[in-house]
C-alpha positions in Angstrom: 38.8 201.2 121.6 35.0 200.7 121.1 32.6 200.9 124.0 29.2 199.2 124.1 26.3 200.6 125.9 24.4 197.9 127.7 21.1 198.8 129.3 17.7 197.3 130.0 15.1 197.2 127.2 12.9 199.4 129.3 15.5 202.2 129.2 15.5 202.6 125.4 14.2 205.8 123.8 11.6 205.7 121.0 13.0 204.8 117.7 16.2 203.2 119.1 17.3 199.7 118.1 19.2 197.3 120.2 20.5 193.7 120.3 19.4 191.3 123.1 22.5 190.4 125.2 20.9 188.6 128.2 17.5 187.5 129.4 16.6 187.0 133.1 17.4 183.4 134.0 13.9 182.7 135.5 12.9 179.6 133.6 9.2 180.4 133.3 9.9 184.0 132.1 12.7 182.9 129.7 10.5 180.3 128.1 7.6 182.7 127.6 9.9 185.4 126.1 11.7 182.9 123.9 8.3 181.8 122.6 7.6 185.4 121.5 10.8 185.4 119.5 12.9 187.4 121.9 16.2 185.4 122.1 19.8 186.4 122.6 21.2 188.1 119.6 17.9 189.3 118.1 17.5 193.0 117.1 14.7 194.9 118.8 13.4 198.3 117.8 11.4 200.4 120.3 8.4 201.8 118.4 6.1 203.4 120.9 4.8 203.4 124.5 1.1 203.4 125.6 -0.3 206.7 126.8 0.1 205.8 130.4 3.6 204.4 129.9 2.9 200.7 130.0 3.2 198.5 127.9 5.8 199.4 125.3 5.5 198.5 121.6 8.6 196.9 120.1 9.4 195.4 116.7 11.0 192.0 116.8 12.1 190.6 113.4 9.0 191.4 111.2 6.3 191.7 113.7 5.1 194.1 116.4 4.9 193.1 120.0 3.6 194.8 123.2 5.6 194.0 126.3 5.1 195.1 129.9 7.7 197.3 131.4 8.3 194.8 134.2 9.3 192.2 131.6 11.3 194.7 129.6 13.4 195.4 132.8 14.5 191.8 132.8 16.0 192.0 129.3 19.5 193.4 128.9 20.3 194.9 125.5 23.2 196.5 123.7 22.3 199.8 122.0 23.0 199.8 118.2 
């Protein structure tokens, strides 16, 4: 039996990778996040966090993206 660990994107530790499982169903937020390339099934790697803790730097496909913690809390991921 294999267990999957689902969590919010904001809960990842530096260097960890995850796969997007679900994005908040708020239409405006979902459209903006999808435009940035964050869609269900994409792999995200948490790279770094700003000195004061917000925003966090993630790698999506082949580019780096800074995302606010409030937005990262609306994205459910599966730890890889």
